[in-house]
C-alpha positions in Angstrom: -25.2 26.2 -33.3 -22.7 23.6 -32.2 -19.9 22.3 -34.4 -20.3 18.7 -35.6 -17.6 16.4 -34.2 -15.5 14.7 -37.0 -13.6 11.5 -36.3 -11.5 9.3 -38.6 -12.8 5.9 -39.7 -10.8 3.3 -37.7 -10.4 1.2 -40.8 -9.7 3.5 -43.8 -9.1 6.8 -42.0 -11.8 8.8 -43.9 -13.3 11.7 -42.0 -16.7 10.8 -40.5 -19.2 13.3 -39.0 -20.3 12.0 -35.6 -24.2 12.3 -36.0 -27.0 10.1 -34.9 -28.1 10.0 -38.6 -24.8 8.2 -39.4 -25.7 4.6 -38.8 -22.2 3.3 -39.3 -20.3 5.6 -36.9 -17.5 5.5 -36.1 -17.0 3.9 -39.4 -17.5 5.7 -42.8 -19.5 2.8 -44.4 -21.1 -0.6 -44.0 -18.0 -2.0 -45.7 -15.7 -0.7 -43.0 -17.9 -1.8 -40.2 -18.0 -5.3 -41.7 -14.2 -5.3 -42.1 -13.8 -4.5 -38.4 -16.4 -7.1 -37.3 -14.5 -9.7 -39.3 -11.3 -8.8 -37.7 -12.8 -9.3 -34.3 -14.3 -12.6 -35.3 -11.0 -13.7 -36.8 -9.2 -13.0 -33.5 -7.2 -10.1 -34.9 -8.1 -8.0 -32.0 -8.1 -8.9 -28.3 -8.8 -7.4 -25.0 -5.8 -7.7 -22.7 -6.3 -9.8 -19.5 -4.8 -12.5 -17.5 -4.4 -15.9 -19.0 -6.9 -18.5 -17.9 -6.0 -22.1 -17.0 -8.5 -24.4 -18.8 -9.5 -26.4 -15.7 -8.4 -24.0 -13.1 -10.3 -22.4 -10.2 -10.2 -19.0 -12.0 -13.1 -20.1 -14.1 -11.3 -21.2 -17.3 -14.2 -23.5 -18.1 -17.6 -22.2 -19.4 -19.4 -22.4 -16.0 -16.6 -20.7 -14.0 -16.4 -23.5 -11.4 -13.2 -25.2 -12.5 -15.1 -28.4 -12.8 -15.5 -30.1 -16.2 -19.1 -30.0 -17.8 
């Protein structure tokens, strides 16, 4: 028998068993999952990266060409 891995909910810190049956993992509940999703949507979290120039050749525009539209 293997031990069940326990992690802490990233929002509230409550211990959570890491099982496939836990549909909210790594969160303890739907509430904590939605709080985290809302934080991403609000821009509270970000992935570090280089700054992008809005019209620059680095693809700062949506098409990645550096050309408008």
